[in-house]
N, C-alpha and C positions, 0 to 999 in steps of 0.2 A: 196175393199179387201190389194192390193197392201202395202198403208202407214199400214195397220195392222201389213200384216207384217213385212214390215220393223223394224215397232215399237219392233214384239216382239226379234227383235235377241238384243235390250240392255240385254237382257239376254242370255248369251253364254250357250251353249249343255252343259259343262263341270260344267256352276255354276246350271244350275238347277239339274244337278245329285245329283252334290254335296248338295244341300241344299235342294235337293225333292221341287219346286216349279216349277209353270209354267206360263208364260206371261198370266193374263186375258185379262187386258184395261188397255189406259193410260186415267186420267180423271184431268184435268190441269196439277200440276206438281206433282200430283203424281200417281202412277206406280199401278198397282195392280193385285198382282201374286194370283194365286190359291197354297197352299198347303195341306197336310195329314194333318186330324183331329187328326192323333197321335203324331204331333208333338207337343213338348209342348208348354209354354208361354215363357220360359227360353230361347230356343232354336228359337224362332221365333223372341225375342227381339235381342238376340244376331247378329241372320242371317239378320232382319234386316240393323240393322246399317250397318253391311259391307256390302249390297248391296246396300246402300241410298249411302257411299263413292262410291262406284265402279260405281253408274248408273248415280250419280248426283241429283236423285230424291228421293223424301218422299216414302216408301214403305208400302203396307198397303198391310195385308191378307185376303183371304176366304179362308177358310176352307171346304171342300171337301174328300167325301170319297176315301182311300187307292185304292182301284182297279179305280175308276175313275180320279185319279192322273196318276197310273202309264198308264195307258191308254192316257192319254194326252200328261206325257211325252214322252211316246215312236213314235208320231204321231210328233209332236210338235220339239222332239228335237233326233230324232232317235241317237241310241250309233255308230259310226264306228268300224267296224273290224278293233283290233289292229296288224292284220299281215301283216308278212312283204311281201310285194309285190312288192322289186327289182328283178329283172332278176338274176337269179341264172347260169352259166353255167357250165355243169359236163364238 
């Protein structure tokens, strides 16, 4: 499980949300990512090329429905609250 968690970090939360992809697993020199069934082939090709450059691995997409993808994004790549947490003195 620890190795699986480490492998999922190949895709940063920023990339996961921007491209709407979620790490599924790695097989040999390929990374399999879940993506929405709503993504078009053109978008997948474009994102795949960019993600291959970033990760240095071949990217393969498996499509899942949008609610399942949203759930996995929220669990695997929680978004941080961007509020300013610095101390303020009055």
